[in-house]
N, C-alpha and C positions, 0 to 999 in steps of 0.2 A: 760622699764626704771624705775629704782628705785628712789623713792622720799624720801626726808628727811624732818623732821620737821624743821621749821624755827628756827634760833637762836633768841630767843626773848630778847637778851641782855646779855646772859650768858658770852660771851667772853669779852665784854666791862666791864661788872661787875667784872669779874676776874682781869682785868687790874686795875680797881679801887682798888681791894683788894691788889694787889701788891704795888700800890702807898701808900696806908694806912700803909701797913707793912713796907715799906721803911721809913715812917715817925714815926715808932714805935707806931702806934695807934693800939695796939693789939686787943682790944675788937671790934673796928670798922672794922678792917680787917677781923676778924673771922666772924662777922655778915655778912659782904659782901661776904665772901667765901660761906657761907650757901645760901645766895641769888643767887649767881652765879650757884651753883649746882642745886638749885630749878628751875631756869628759863632756864638753858642750858642743862640739863641732857638728853633730848630726841633728841637733835640736832645731826645729823650724823657726825659732825666734833667736837664733844665734847672734843677730845684730846687736842685741843688748850686751851680750858678752863681748862682742867685738868693740863696741863703744867703750866699755869699761877697760878693756885692754889698751885701747888708744889713750885713755886718760892716764893709766898707769905709766905708759911709756912717756907721755908728756911730762908727768911728774918726775920721771927719771931723767929728764932732759935728753931724750932720744927722739928728736923730731921726725926723722925718716920713718922709724917704726910706728910712731904715733899716727902720722899721716896715712901710712899704709893701712892701719887698722880703722881709721876714720873712714877711709874709702870703702873698706870691707863692710863696715856698718851701714854706710849710705847705700851701697849697691845691694845689700842683703835685706833692705826694708826699713831703714831708719835714716832717710835723707832730710833730717829735721834742721834746716838752716838756723832758725831762731835758737834752738837749743845749743848747737855748736857755737854760734856767735856769742852767746851769753854765758857759757860755762867757764867760770874762773879757773877751773882745773886745766884748761887749755891755754892759759895766758902765756906760757913759755913758748908757744908756737906762733903767736900773733905777728911777729916780724919776719918769720920764715917765708921766703918767696914761694916755696912749694905749697905751704899752707894757704897763703894769700890766693894763689891760683886755684887751689881746691875750693876755697870758700867762695870765690867769684863764680865758679861753675855751679856750686851748690845753690848759691843765691839765685842764679838765673833759672835753675830747675825749680826752685821753690816759688818763684814769681810765676812761672808757667802753671804750676799746680794751683796757685791762688786764683789765677785768671780763669781757670776752668770750673771753679766751685760756684 
């Protein structure tokens, strides 16, 4: 049986970063993102934290950082195209060419997954 490090608050801290970003508290949100990475990076389910970080960056209108963290989330075990496609928190990214390309790739991967089930 494989064991994973405990999440020492990375996921909760990343949610706090999302809330700070939603309130346009950029500096506090970015400081909180750094803390979430620091305390959550060794957790086996870091992809949830990575997704929340991506959302925080999307809410801060930082598309490059948001897409980077979406890719981390997808690569680390959360390649959930329907979730990414429908999350209103990512709306600021919808017209970004990098996001469009990322989503096209993710959709193809999702379709392959569905075809094997």
